[in-house]
A tleap script that builds the chain and sets N, CA, C and O, in Angstrom:
source leaprc.protein.ff14SB
mol = sequence {
  NMET ARG ALA VAL VAL GLN ARG VAL ASP GLY
  ALA ARG VAL VAL VAL ASP GLY GLU THR VAL
  GLY GLU ILE ILE GLY GLN GLY LEU CYS VAL
  LEU VAL GLY VAL THR HIE ASP ASP THR PRO
  GLN LYS ALA GLU GLN LEU ALA ARG LYS LEU
  TRP SER VAL ARG ILE LEU GLU ASP GLU LYS
  SER CYS SER ASP VAL GLY ALA PRO LEU LEU
  VAL ILE SER GLN PHE THR LEU TYR GLY ASP
  ALA ARG LYS GLY ARG ARG PRO THR TRP ASN
  ALA ALA ALA PRO GLY GLY VAL ALA GLU PRO
  LEU VAL ASP ALA VAL VAL ALA HIE LEU ARG
  ALA LEU GLY ALA GLN VAL GLU THR GLY ARG
  PHE GLY ALA ASP MET LYS VAL SER LEU THR
  ASN ASN GLY PRO PHE THR VAL LEU VAL GLU
  CVAL
}
set mol.1.N position { 64.657 0.132 29.769 }
set mol.1.CA position { 63.563 0.969 29.421 }
set mol.1.C position { 64.587 1.935 27.897 }
set mol.1.O position { 65.711 2.409 27.732 }
set mol.2.N position { 63.470 1.796 27.211 }
set mol.2.CA position { 63.618 2.751 25.789 }
set mol.2.C position { 62.686 3.719 25.508 }
set mol.2.O position { 61.582 3.736 26.052 }
set mol.3.N position { 63.021 4.465 24.761 }
set mol.3.CA position { 62.453 6.058 25.277 }
set mol.3.C position { 62.516 6.554 23.263 }
set mol.3.O position { 63.598 6.444 22.686 }
set mol.4.N position { 61.533 6.940 22.650 }
set mol.4.CA position { 61.539 7.807 21.409 }
set mol.4.C position { 61.526 8.823 21.646 }
set mol.4.O position { 60.534 9.074 22.331 }
set mol.5.N position { 62.209 9.785 21.432 }
set mol.5.CA position { 62.460 11.407 21.633 }
set mol.5.C position { 62.419 11.996 20.970 }
set mol.5.O position { 63.337 12.071 20.153 }
set mol.6.N position { 61.199 12.877 20.897 }
set mol.6.CA position { 60.962 13.887 19.471 }
set mol.6.C position { 61.333 14.970 19.892 }
set mol.6.O position { 60.890 15.112 21.032 }
set mol.7.N position { 62.142 16.146 19.452 }
set mol.7.CA position { 61.763 17.629 19.693 }
set mol.7.C position { 60.406 18.109 18.816 }
set mol.7.O position { 60.200 18.083 17.602 }
set mol.8.N position { 59.656 18.510 19.822 }
set mol.8.CA position { 58.471 19.382 18.816 }
set mol.8.C position { 58.355 20.614 19.241 }
set mol.8.O position { 59.071 20.977 20.174 }
set mol.9.N position { 57.464 21.476 18.670 }
set mol.9.CA position { 56.530 22.630 18.588 }
set mol.9.C position { 55.389 22.198 19.111 }
set mol.9.O position { 54.517 22.419 18.271 }
set mol.10.N position { 54.960 21.730 19.998 }
set mol.10.CA position { 53.938 21.325 21.096 }
set mol.10.C position { 53.457 20.118 20.392 }
set mol.10.O position { 53.695 19.763 19.237 }
set mol.11.N position { 52.617 19.460 21.456 }
set mol.11.CA position { 52.213 17.935 21.292 }
set mol.11.C position { 50.950 17.975 22.444 }
set mol.11.O position { 50.962 18.622 23.491 }
set mol.12.N position { 49.643 16.916 21.843 }
set mol.12.CA position { 48.982 16.715 22.592 }
set mol.12.C position { 48.431 15.220 22.433 }
set mol.12.O position { 48.243 14.591 21.392 }
set mol.13.N position { 48.162 14.712 24.172 }
set mol.13.CA position { 47.461 13.311 23.671 }
set mol.13.C position { 45.931 13.665 24.174 }
set mol.13.O position { 45.537 14.525 24.961 }
set mol.14.N position { 45.143 12.554 23.326 }
set mol.14.CA position { 43.634 12.455 23.508 }
set mol.14.C position { 43.503 11.261 23.763 }
set mol.14.O position { 44.031 10.284 23.232 }
set mol.15.N position { 42.655 11.350 24.741 }
set mol.15.CA position { 41.515 9.954 25.092 }
set mol.15.C position { 39.822 10.047 25.151 }
set mol.15.O position { 39.279 10.830 25.929 }
set mol.16.N position { 39.465 9.643 24.736 }
set mol.16.CA position { 38.046 9.461 24.290 }
set mol.16.C position { 37.532 10.886 24.031 }
set mol.16.O position { 36.513 11.359 24.535 }
set mol.17.N position { 38.302 11.464 23.246 }
set mol.17.CA position { 37.785 12.768 22.901 }
set mol.17.C position { 37.940 14.195 24.054 }
set mol.17.O position { 37.256 15.218 24.065 }
set mol.18.N position { 39.162 13.783 25.019 }
set mol.18.CA position { 39.374 14.442 26.187 }
set mol.18.C position { 41.024 14.573 26.191 }
set mol.18.O position { 41.798 13.656 26.468 }
set mol.19.N position { 41.353 15.799 25.855 }
set mol.19.CA position { 42.623 16.216 25.837 }
set mol.19.C position { 43.072 15.678 27.374 }
set mol.19.O position { 42.554 16.074 28.418 }
set mol.20.N position { 43.790 15.019 27.303 }
set mol.20.CA position { 44.485 14.281 28.918 }
set mol.20.C position { 46.274 15.474 29.248 }
set mol.20.O position { 46.772 16.090 30.190 }
set mol.21.N position { 46.559 15.226 27.987 }
set mol.21.CA position { 48.305 15.612 28.328 }
set mol.21.C position { 48.604 16.726 27.080 }
set mol.21.O position { 48.368 16.425 25.910 }
set mol.22.N position { 49.210 18.192 27.514 }
set mol.22.CA position { 49.677 19.026 26.103 }
set mol.22.C position { 50.549 19.739 26.702 }
set mol.22.O position { 50.493 20.262 27.815 }
set mol.23.N position { 51.561 19.747 25.739 }
set mol.23.CA position { 52.621 20.888 25.780 }
set mol.23.C position { 52.631 21.790 24.900 }
set mol.23.O position { 52.360 21.414 23.759 }
set mol.24.N position { 52.948 23.313 25.120 }
set mol.24.CA position { 52.535 23.679 24.062 }
set mol.24.C position { 53.974 24.627 23.835 }
set mol.24.O position { 54.429 25.162 24.846 }
set mol.25.N position { 54.628 24.819 22.632 }
set mol.25.CA position { 56.005 25.528 22.218 }
set mol.25.C position { 56.698 24.241 22.209 }
set mol.25.O position { 56.282 23.085 22.292 }
set mol.26.N position { 58.271 24.921 22.045 }
set mol.26.CA position { 59.323 23.652 22.151 }
set mol.26.C position { 59.278 23.038 23.296 }
set mol.26.O position { 59.306 23.671 24.351 }
set mol.27.N position { 59.202 21.686 23.245 }
set mol.27.CA position { 59.499 20.278 23.775 }
set mol.27.C position { 60.015 19.275 23.682 }
set mol.27.O position { 60.784 18.925 22.787 }
set mol.28.N position { 59.686 18.719 24.529 }
set mol.28.CA position { 60.034 16.900 24.102 }
set mol.28.C position { 58.798 16.271 24.110 }
set mol.28.O position { 58.034 16.703 24.974 }
set mol.29.N position { 58.332 15.296 23.341 }
set mol.29.CA position { 57.432 14.211 23.232 }
set mol.29.C position { 57.947 12.876 23.370 }
set mol.29.O position { 58.557 12.403 22.411 }
set mol.30.N position { 57.760 12.043 24.649 }
set mol.30.CA position { 58.752 10.821 24.671 }
set mol.30.C position { 58.192 9.726 24.822 }
set mol.30.O position { 57.450 9.692 25.804 }
set mol.31.N position { 58.256 8.823 24.238 }
set mol.31.CA position { 57.451 7.729 24.341 }
set mol.31.C position { 58.323 6.640 24.946 }
set mol.31.O position { 59.449 6.500 24.469 }
set mol.32.N position { 58.018 6.028 25.723 }
set mol.32.CA position { 58.834 5.346 26.676 }
set mol.32.C position { 58.220 3.855 27.235 }
set mol.32.O position { 57.322 3.712 28.065 }
set mol.33.N position { 58.847 2.982 26.652 }
set mol.33.CA position { 58.570 1.293 26.709 }
set mol.33.C position { 59.615 1.077 27.676 }
set mol.33.O position { 60.686 1.628 27.930 }
set mol.34.N position { 58.640 -0.388 28.365 }
set mol.34.CA position { 59.370 -0.921 29.886 }
set mol.34.C position { 59.727 -2.270 29.408 }
set mol.34.O position { 58.865 -2.841 28.739 }
set mol.35.N position { 60.990 -2.966 29.657 }
set mol.35.CA position { 60.802 -4.213 29.664 }
set mol.35.C position { 61.083 -5.011 30.621 }
set mol.35.O position { 61.455 -4.376 31.608 }
set mol.36.N position { 61.069 -6.615 30.843 }
set mol.36.CA position { 61.078 -7.230 32.016 }
set mol.36.C position { 61.930 -6.719 32.958 }
set mol.36.O position { 61.425 -6.308 34.002 }
set mol.37.N position { 63.646 -6.630 32.745 }
set mol.37.CA position { 64.356 -6.218 33.325 }
set mol.37.C position { 64.393 -4.877 33.755 }
set mol.37.O position { 65.531 -4.631 34.153 }
set mol.38.N position { 63.719 -3.999 33.839 }
set mol.38.CA position { 63.956 -2.553 34.300 }
set mol.38.C position { 63.580 -2.761 35.670 }
set mol.38.O position { 62.874 -3.587 36.249 }
set mol.39.N position { 64.448 -1.495 36.112 }
set mol.39.CA position { 64.126 -1.340 37.670 }
set mol.39.C position { 63.912 0.148 37.897 }
set mol.39.O position { 64.161 0.959 37.006 }
set mol.40.N position { 63.339 0.593 39.380 }
set mol.40.CA position { 63.515 2.034 39.447 }
set mol.40.C position { 65.085 2.712 39.264 }
set mol.40.O position { 65.310 3.876 39.595 }
set mol.41.N position { 65.816 2.082 38.862 }
set mol.41.CA position { 66.856 2.826 38.820 }
set mol.41.C position { 66.986 3.225 37.597 }
set mol.41.O position { 67.201 4.404 37.314 }
set mol.42.N position { 66.864 2.224 36.677 }
set mol.42.CA position { 66.715 2.255 35.447 }
set mol.42.C position { 65.628 3.662 35.207 }
set mol.42.O position { 66.090 4.453 34.386 }
set mol.43.N position { 64.550 3.985 35.682 }
set mol.43.CA position { 63.543 5.175 35.614 }
set mol.43.C position { 64.146 6.297 35.549 }
set mol.43.O position { 64.182 7.149 34.661 }
set mol.44.N position { 64.805 6.208 36.958 }
set mol.44.CA position { 65.351 7.458 37.245 }
set mol.44.C position { 66.782 8.281 36.172 }
set mol.44.O position { 67.147 9.405 35.826 }
set mol.45.N position { 67.203 6.762 35.996 }
set mol.45.CA position { 68.721 6.904 35.068 }
set mol.45.C position { 67.709 7.650 33.259 }
set mol.45.O position { 68.096 8.247 32.254 }
set mol.46.N position { 66.685 7.256 33.636 }
set mol.46.CA position { 66.228 7.448 31.888 }
set mol.46.C position { 65.941 8.965 32.325 }
set mol.46.O position { 66.563 9.833 31.714 }
set mol.47.N position { 64.992 9.379 33.399 }
set mol.47.CA position { 64.506 10.906 33.866 }
set mol.47.C position { 65.619 12.100 33.500 }
set mol.47.O position { 65.474 13.212 32.993 }
set mol.48.N position { 67.019 11.238 34.075 }
set mol.48.CA position { 68.164 12.302 34.118 }
set mol.48.C position { 68.481 12.434 32.745 }
set mol.48.O position { 68.733 13.561 32.320 }
set mol.49.N position { 68.512 11.286 31.853 }
set mol.49.CA position { 68.707 11.450 30.418 }
set mol.49.C position { 68.013 12.624 30.401 }
set mol.49.O position { 68.375 13.746 30.756 }
set mol.50.N position { 66.367 12.021 29.685 }
set mol.50.CA position { 66.018 13.276 29.424 }
set mol.50.C position { 65.849 14.474 29.498 }
set mol.50.O position { 65.673 15.267 28.573 }
set mol.51.N position { 65.908 14.728 30.970 }
set mol.51.CA position { 65.809 16.484 31.377 }
set mol.51.C position { 67.460 16.888 30.677 }
set mol.51.O position { 67.641 18.106 30.675 }
set mol.52.N position { 68.395 16.245 30.225 }
set mol.52.CA position { 69.892 16.763 30.229 }
set mol.52.C position { 69.904 16.725 28.703 }
set mol.52.O position { 70.669 17.471 28.093 }
set mol.53.N position { 69.110 15.908 28.079 }
set mol.53.CA position { 69.728 15.726 26.601 }
set mol.53.C position { 69.498 16.666 25.624 }
set mol.53.O position { 68.375 17.002 25.250 }
set mol.54.N position { 70.616 17.128 25.170 }
set mol.54.CA position { 71.076 18.214 24.573 }
set mol.54.C position { 70.328 18.395 22.970 }
set mol.54.O position { 71.023 18.523 21.962 }
set mol.55.N position { 68.818 18.380 22.934 }
set mol.55.CA position { 68.404 17.976 21.195 }
set mol.55.C position { 67.596 19.471 20.973 }
set mol.55.O position { 67.110 19.763 19.880 }
set mol.56.N position { 67.524 20.333 22.108 }
set mol.56.CA position { 66.651 21.565 21.741 }
set mol.56.C position { 67.596 22.377 20.623 }
set mol.56.O position { 68.773 22.298 20.272 }
set mol.57.N position { 66.405 23.226 20.243 }
set mol.57.CA position { 67.508 24.199 19.281 }
set mol.57.C position { 68.983 24.729 19.863 }
set mol.57.O position { 69.161 24.781 21.080 }
set mol.58.N position { 69.734 25.009 19.187 }
set mol.58.CA position { 71.066 25.356 19.910 }
set mol.58.C position { 71.954 24.607 20.591 }
set mol.58.O position { 72.965 25.060 21.128 }
set mol.59.N position { 71.518 23.148 20.591 }
set mol.59.CA position { 72.040 22.422 21.646 }
set mol.59.C position { 71.887 22.363 23.053 }
set mol.59.O position { 72.695 21.901 23.859 }
set mol.60.N position { 70.332 23.076 23.369 }
set mol.60.CA position { 69.846 22.995 24.577 }
set mol.60.C position { 69.425 21.923 25.034 }
set mol.60.O position { 69.289 20.977 24.258 }
set mol.61.N position { 69.115 21.787 26.366 }
set mol.61.CA position { 68.711 20.650 26.853 }
set mol.61.C position { 67.010 21.277 27.450 }
set mol.61.O position { 66.734 22.453 27.209 }
set mol.62.N position { 66.075 20.466 28.141 }
set mol.62.CA position { 65.029 20.937 28.601 }
set mol.62.C position { 64.925 21.411 29.935 }
set mol.62.O position { 63.899 21.884 30.426 }
set mol.63.N position { 66.558 21.200 30.791 }
set mol.63.CA position { 66.598 21.875 31.885 }
set mol.63.C position { 67.302 23.348 31.558 }
set mol.63.O position { 67.029 24.225 32.378 }
set mol.64.N position { 68.032 23.662 30.638 }
set mol.64.CA position { 68.870 24.678 30.117 }
set mol.64.C position { 67.497 25.730 29.806 }
set mol.64.O position { 67.562 26.937 30.037 }
set mol.65.N position { 66.401 25.137 29.313 }
set mol.65.CA position { 65.395 26.709 28.768 }
set mol.65.C position { 64.342 26.513 29.555 }
set mol.65.O position { 63.443 27.347 29.671 }
set mol.66.N position { 64.370 25.378 30.167 }
set mol.66.CA position { 62.629 24.801 30.942 }
set mol.66.C position { 61.696 24.696 30.445 }
set mol.66.O position { 60.618 25.216 30.731 }
set mol.67.N position { 62.116 23.584 29.112 }
set mol.67.CA position { 60.988 22.964 28.184 }
set mol.67.C position { 60.165 22.139 28.789 }
set mol.67.O position { 60.677 21.609 29.775 }
set mol.68.N position { 58.959 21.798 28.545 }
set mol.68.CA position { 58.016 20.778 29.145 }
set mol.68.C position { 58.419 19.793 28.458 }
set mol.68.O position { 59.146 19.892 27.470 }
set mol.69.N position { 57.838 18.430 29.075 }
set mol.69.CA position { 57.720 17.034 28.285 }
set mol.69.C position { 56.686 16.497 28.370 }
set mol.69.O position { 56.073 16.661 29.425 }
set mol.70.N position { 56.049 15.606 27.254 }
set mol.70.CA position { 55.209 15.056 27.077 }
set mol.70.C position { 55.478 13.433 27.226 }
set mol.70.O position { 55.917 12.895 26.210 }
set mol.71.N position { 55.237 12.499 28.516 }
set mol.71.CA position { 55.815 11.238 28.692 }
set mol.71.C position { 54.175 10.578 28.174 }
set mol.71.O position { 53.094 11.161 28.254 }
set mol.72.N position { 54.410 9.419 27.727 }
set mol.72.CA position { 53.536 8.665 26.977 }
set mol.72.C position { 54.004 7.227 26.923 }
set mol.72.O position { 54.922 6.829 26.206 }
set mol.73.N position { 53.111 6.306 27.952 }
set mol.73.CA position { 53.443 5.048 27.843 }
set mol.73.C position { 53.482 4.473 26.845 }
set mol.73.O position { 52.568 4.925 26.155 }
set mol.74.N position { 54.252 3.358 26.070 }
set mol.74.CA position { 54.135 2.490 24.414 }
set mol.74.C position { 55.074 1.401 24.401 }
set mol.74.O position { 56.244 1.242 24.054 }
set mol.75.N position { 53.854 0.481 25.065 }
set mol.75.CA position { 54.905 -0.968 25.559 }
set mol.75.C position { 54.922 -1.214 23.883 }
set mol.75.O position { 55.503 -2.298 23.824 }
set mol.76.N position { 54.561 -0.758 22.236 }
set mol.76.CA position { 54.972 -1.210 21.288 }
set mol.76.C position { 56.127 -0.936 21.126 }
set mol.76.O position { 56.485 -1.333 20.017 }
set mol.77.N position { 57.213 -0.266 21.879 }
set mol.77.CA position { 58.645 -0.274 21.509 }
set mol.77.C position { 58.776 -1.178 21.777 }
set mol.77.O position { 59.561 -1.467 20.874 }
set mol.78.N position { 58.654 -2.373 22.523 }
set mol.78.CA position { 59.246 -3.810 22.279 }
set mol.78.C position { 58.714 -4.764 21.822 }
set mol.78.O position { 58.699 -5.936 22.197 }
set mol.79.N position { 58.078 -4.059 20.653 }
set mol.79.CA position { 57.541 -5.071 19.782 }
set mol.79.C position { 58.424 -6.008 19.004 }
set mol.79.O position { 59.479 -5.376 18.941 }
set mol.80.N position { 58.554 -6.818 18.556 }
set mol.80.CA position { 59.696 -7.466 17.225 }
set mol.80.C position { 58.505 -8.086 16.305 }
set mol.80.O position { 57.554 -8.798 16.629 }
set mol.81.N position { 58.854 -7.618 15.176 }
set mol.81.CA position { 58.192 -8.474 13.873 }
set mol.81.C position { 59.327 -8.990 12.499 }
set mol.81.O position { 59.126 -8.969 11.285 }
set mol.82.N position { 60.558 -9.440 13.300 }
set mol.82.CA position { 61.489 -10.122 12.404 }
set mol.82.C position { 60.913 -11.347 11.771 }
set mol.82.O position { 61.321 -11.716 10.670 }
set mol.83.N position { 59.769 -12.141 12.570 }
set mol.83.CA position { 59.104 -13.661 11.468 }
set mol.83.C position { 57.612 -12.961 11.517 }
set mol.83.O position { 56.947 -12.211 12.231 }
set mol.84.N position { 57.562 -13.384 10.813 }
set mol.84.CA position { 56.012 -13.506 10.196 }
set mol.84.C position { 55.717 -12.335 9.694 }
set mol.84.O position { 56.492 -11.711 8.969 }
set mol.85.N position { 54.337 -11.851 10.105 }
set mol.85.CA position { 53.760 -10.611 9.622 }
set mol.85.C position { 52.911 -9.989 10.821 }
set mol.85.O position { 52.267 -8.943 10.742 }
set mol.86.N position { 53.020 -10.819 11.963 }
set mol.86.CA position { 52.482 -10.268 13.082 }
set mol.86.C position { 53.004 -10.160 14.343 }
set mol.86.O position { 52.801 -11.057 15.162 }
set mol.87.N position { 53.967 -8.705 14.751 }
set mol.87.CA position { 54.371 -8.642 15.874 }
set mol.87.C position { 54.118 -9.711 17.168 }
set mol.87.O position { 53.094 -10.373 17.338 }
set mol.88.N position { 55.242 -9.705 17.979 }
set mol.88.CA position { 55.271 -10.070 19.379 }
set mol.88.C position { 55.333 -9.340 20.051 }
set mol.88.O position { 56.084 -8.409 19.764 }
set mol.89.N position { 54.624 -9.295 21.307 }
set mol.89.CA position { 55.009 -8.119 22.324 }
set mol.89.C position { 55.848 -8.840 23.433 }
set mol.89.O position { 55.348 -8.517 24.510 }
set mol.90.N position { 56.928 -9.692 23.629 }
set mol.90.CA position { 57.059 -10.864 24.511 }
set mol.90.C position { 57.900 -10.333 25.405 }
set mol.90.O position { 57.881 -10.602 26.606 }
set mol.91.N position { 59.191 -9.037 24.487 }
set mol.91.CA position { 59.744 -8.432 25.108 }
set mol.91.C position { 59.308 -7.244 26.149 }
set mol.91.O position { 60.060 -6.730 26.977 }
set mol.92.N position { 57.839 -6.897 25.914 }
set mol.92.CA position { 57.475 -5.540 26.746 }
set mol.92.C position { 56.410 -5.840 28.076 }
set mol.92.O position { 55.218 -6.148 28.062 }
set mol.93.N position { 57.109 -5.674 28.928 }
set mol.93.CA position { 56.915 -5.648 30.649 }
set mol.93.C position { 54.916 -5.558 30.479 }
set mol.93.O position { 54.255 -4.877 29.695 }
set mol.94.N position { 54.457 -6.519 31.538 }
set mol.94.CA position { 52.705 -6.111 31.406 }
set mol.94.C position { 52.596 -4.887 32.369 }
set mol.94.O position { 53.388 -4.447 33.202 }
set mol.95.N position { 51.434 -4.511 32.004 }
set mol.95.CA position { 50.905 -3.148 33.046 }
set mol.95.C position { 51.598 -3.058 34.193 }
set mol.95.O position { 52.233 -2.072 34.566 }
set mol.96.N position { 51.450 -4.342 34.893 }
set mol.96.CA position { 51.731 -4.086 36.475 }
set mol.96.C position { 53.013 -3.680 36.557 }
set mol.96.O position { 53.195 -2.590 37.100 }
set mol.97.N position { 54.062 -4.347 36.110 }
set mol.97.CA position { 55.426 -4.024 36.299 }
set mol.97.C position { 55.619 -2.390 35.312 }
set mol.97.O position { 56.238 -1.433 35.776 }
set mol.98.N position { 55.028 -2.381 34.086 }
set mol.98.CA position { 55.688 -1.380 33.062 }
set mol.98.C position { 54.717 -0.094 34.200 }
set mol.98.O position { 55.331 0.448 35.119 }
set mol.99.N position { 53.880 0.087 34.060 }
set mol.99.CA position { 53.063 1.614 34.952 }
set mol.99.C position { 53.525 2.028 35.966 }
set mol.99.O position { 53.140 3.131 36.354 }
set mol.100.N position { 54.459 1.322 36.703 }
set mol.100.CA position { 54.906 2.184 37.638 }
set mol.100.C position { 56.055 2.677 37.396 }
set mol.100.O position { 56.320 3.734 37.969 }
set mol.101.N position { 56.878 2.193 36.664 }
set mol.101.CA position { 57.679 2.574 36.035 }
set mol.101.C position { 57.891 3.881 35.119 }
set mol.101.O position { 58.688 4.820 35.150 }
set mol.102.N position { 57.079 3.604 34.492 }
set mol.102.CA position { 56.438 4.879 33.647 }
set mol.102.C position { 56.345 6.098 34.567 }
set mol.102.O position { 57.012 7.123 34.421 }
set mol.103.N position { 55.563 5.906 35.405 }
set mol.103.CA position { 54.926 6.850 36.768 }
set mol.103.C position { 56.502 7.206 37.490 }
set mol.103.O position { 56.728 8.288 38.031 }
set mol.104.N position { 57.256 6.384 37.413 }
set mol.104.CA position { 58.762 6.995 38.312 }
set mol.104.C position { 59.407 8.007 37.266 }
set mol.104.O position { 59.772 9.162 37.485 }
set mol.105.N position { 59.453 7.357 36.186 }
set mol.105.CA position { 60.278 8.157 35.334 }
set mol.105.C position { 59.706 9.678 35.490 }
set mol.105.O position { 60.542 10.507 35.849 }
set mol.106.N position { 57.880 10.309 35.173 }
set mol.106.CA position { 57.267 10.974 35.455 }
set mol.106.C position { 58.097 11.811 36.811 }
set mol.106.O position { 59.012 12.634 36.842 }
set mol.107.N position { 57.264 11.136 37.865 }
set mol.107.CA position { 58.010 11.364 39.139 }
set mol.107.C position { 59.366 12.026 39.343 }
set mol.107.O position { 59.447 13.045 40.028 }
set mol.108.N position { 60.525 11.429 38.718 }
set mol.108.CA position { 61.645 11.763 38.614 }
set mol.108.C position { 62.080 13.319 37.683 }
set mol.108.O position { 63.042 14.007 38.026 }
set mol.109.N position { 61.387 13.594 36.764 }
set mol.109.CA position { 61.291 14.642 35.576 }
set mol.109.C position { 60.962 15.556 36.587 }
set mol.109.O position { 61.659 16.558 36.746 }
set mol.110.N position { 59.927 15.317 37.330 }
set mol.110.CA position { 59.266 16.298 38.444 }
set mol.110.C position { 60.270 16.930 39.042 }
set mol.110.O position { 60.640 18.067 38.750 }
set mol.111.N position { 60.912 15.979 40.192 }
set mol.111.CA position { 61.327 16.183 40.957 }
set mol.111.C position { 62.721 16.843 40.573 }
set mol.111.O position { 63.434 17.287 41.473 }
set mol.112.N position { 63.046 16.900 39.469 }
set mol.112.CA position { 64.531 17.469 38.881 }
set mol.112.C position { 63.407 18.762 38.680 }
set mol.112.O position { 64.108 19.771 38.593 }
set mol.113.N position { 62.573 18.986 38.616 }
set mol.113.CA position { 61.755 20.516 38.010 }
set mol.113.C position { 61.295 20.622 36.733 }
set mol.113.O position { 61.322 21.798 36.370 }
set mol.114.N position { 60.821 19.766 35.781 }
set mol.114.CA position { 60.351 19.882 34.932 }
set mol.114.C position { 58.909 19.401 34.980 }
set mol.114.O position { 58.273 18.581 35.642 }
set mol.115.N position { 58.653 20.305 33.946 }
set mol.115.CA position { 56.763 20.386 33.611 }
set mol.115.C position { 56.625 19.258 32.787 }
set mol.115.O position { 57.168 19.173 31.686 }
set mol.116.N position { 55.926 18.402 33.280 }
set mol.116.CA position { 55.468 16.875 32.645 }
set mol.116.C position { 54.155 17.033 32.311 }
set mol.116.O position { 53.425 17.632 33.100 }
set mol.117.N position { 53.854 16.736 31.601 }
set mol.117.CA position { 52.468 16.092 31.090 }
set mol.117.C position { 52.631 14.632 30.709 }
set mol.117.O position { 53.687 14.065 30.430 }
set mol.118.N position { 50.974 13.939 30.757 }
set mol.118.CA position { 51.649 12.595 30.444 }
set mol.118.C position { 50.321 11.918 29.372 }
set mol.118.O position { 49.438 12.690 28.997 }
set mol.119.N position { 50.298 10.687 29.017 }
set mol.119.CA position { 48.710 10.219 28.509 }
set mol.119.C position { 48.632 9.514 29.629 }
set mol.119.O position { 49.360 9.432 30.618 }
set mol.120.N position { 47.282 8.845 29.205 }
set mol.120.CA position { 47.045 7.867 30.166 }
set mol.120.C position { 47.282 6.449 29.703 }
set mol.120.O position { 46.937 6.082 28.580 }
set mol.121.N position { 48.024 5.453 30.803 }
set mol.121.CA position { 48.555 3.961 30.819 }
set mol.121.C position { 47.428 3.343 30.626 }
set mol.121.O position { 46.375 3.530 31.236 }
set mol.122.N position { 47.728 2.288 29.415 }
set mol.122.CA position { 46.855 1.431 28.892 }
set mol.122.C position { 45.437 1.598 27.921 }
set mol.122.O position { 44.836 0.691 27.345 }
set mol.123.N position { 45.053 3.328 27.940 }
set mol.123.CA position { 44.254 3.774 27.035 }
set mol.123.C position { 44.680 3.903 25.618 }
set mol.123.O position { 45.852 3.999 25.253 }
set mol.124.N position { 43.494 3.896 24.750 }
set mol.124.CA position { 43.301 4.142 23.143 }
set mol.124.C position { 44.130 5.677 23.368 }
set mol.124.O position { 43.606 6.514 24.104 }
set mol.125.N position { 44.949 5.860 22.942 }
set mol.125.CA position { 45.573 7.117 22.933 }
set mol.125.C position { 46.188 7.766 21.313 }
set mol.125.O position { 46.962 7.294 20.480 }
set mol.126.N position { 45.429 9.020 21.386 }
set mol.126.CA position { 45.689 9.707 19.890 }
set mol.126.C position { 46.387 10.812 20.371 }
set mol.126.O position { 45.995 11.697 21.131 }
set mol.127.N position { 47.688 10.620 19.726 }
set mol.127.CA position { 48.806 11.602 19.966 }
set mol.127.C position { 49.187 12.759 18.717 }
set mol.127.O position { 49.381 12.340 17.576 }
set mol.128.N position { 49.228 13.439 18.858 }
set mol.128.CA position { 49.403 14.686 17.941 }
set mol.128.C position { 50.652 15.572 17.917 }
set mol.128.O position { 50.557 16.202 18.970 }
set mol.129.N position { 51.552 15.891 17.417 }
set mol.129.CA position { 52.353 16.726 17.696 }
set mol.129.C position { 53.224 17.377 16.131 }
set mol.129.O position { 53.015 16.927 15.004 }
set mol.130.N position { 54.001 18.283 16.402 }
set mol.130.CA position { 54.575 18.832 15.190 }
set mol.130.C position { 56.044 18.815 15.739 }
set mol.130.O position { 56.470 19.612 16.574 }
set mol.131.N position { 56.699 17.891 15.211 }
set mol.131.CA position { 58.142 16.999 15.355 }
set mol.131.C position { 58.821 18.510 14.499 }
set mol.131.O position { 58.490 19.079 13.459 }
set mol.132.N position { 60.105 18.821 15.721 }
set mol.132.CA position { 60.755 20.025 15.042 }
set mol.132.C position { 62.097 19.844 14.473 }
set mol.132.O position { 63.072 19.712 15.213 }
set mol.133.N position { 62.220 19.829 12.834 }
set mol.133.CA position { 63.571 19.421 12.406 }
set mol.133.C position { 63.061 18.445 11.496 }
set mol.133.O position { 62.310 19.237 10.927 }
set mol.134.N position { 62.920 17.698 11.079 }
set mol.134.CA position { 62.342 16.692 12.296 }
set mol.134.C position { 63.657 16.031 12.707 }
set mol.134.O position { 64.533 15.665 11.923 }
set mol.135.N position { 63.689 15.887 14.527 }
set mol.135.CA position { 64.244 15.301 15.071 }
set mol.135.C position { 63.639 14.318 15.709 }
set mol.135.O position { 62.419 14.393 15.852 }
set mol.136.N position { 64.213 13.424 16.120 }
set mol.136.CA position { 63.796 12.070 16.665 }
set mol.136.C position { 64.985 11.352 16.920 }
set mol.136.O position { 65.717 10.926 16.026 }
set mol.137.N position { 65.205 11.198 18.253 }
set mol.137.CA position { 66.332 9.932 18.981 }
set mol.137.C position { 65.803 8.851 19.741 }
set mol.137.O position { 64.815 9.076 20.439 }
set mol.138.N position { 66.310 7.704 19.716 }
set mol.138.CA position { 66.306 6.317 20.483 }
set mol.138.C position { 67.276 6.880 21.455 }
set mol.138.O position { 68.407 7.221 21.112 }
set mol.139.N position { 66.686 7.006 23.061 }
set mol.139.CA position { 67.312 6.808 24.158 }
set mol.139.C position { 67.349 5.574 24.842 }
set mol.139.O position { 66.155 5.452 25.115 }
set mol.140.N position { 67.929 4.541 25.320 }
set mol.140.CA position { 67.686 3.144 25.697 }
set mol.140.C position { 68.944 3.270 27.194 }
set mol.140.O position { 70.145 3.493 27.036 }
set mol.141.N position { 68.436 3.114 28.208 }
set mol.141.CA position { 68.837 2.676 29.749 }
set mol.141.C position { 69.083 1.384 30.162 }
set mol.141.O position { 69.376 1.156 31.336 }
savepdb mol mol.pdb
quit
C-alpha cells in the first residue's frame, strides 16, 4: 500500500457538488493507493503508521493531538508513466480488491480512536485542501 500524506489546515472532498468528507483545522489528508499483493495486514499497518506519524506541528502525531484525517482512495498512485505519453495502471489493484482494503485502513484508524472522513470510492472527486508547510510525505507499507 502507498499513501501520499499531506499536513493540512482543512481539507474536503466533493462529489457531484456535494461535500462527502471534510476536516476543519489541523489534520492529515491521505491519498491511498492499493496494489495487487496488498493484504488486510498491510491495511492495519498503514493505519497505525498514519495515526502515529509525527508530521504535525511540533513533531506531533494525530494520536497526540486528536487531529482528524481525510482518507481518499487513489488508484493513480500506482500509475507508471516511464514509457510513452500515457500512464499505465497495471500495478493498481482492481476496485474489488482495493475498496475493501481502503475501507480496512479507515476502520483500523477509527478503532484506534481517530476521527476519519472519507471520499467516495470510484467517484469523480474534487479534493481541496490547504497544505500546511507545505508538508507532504510518501508512506509505503
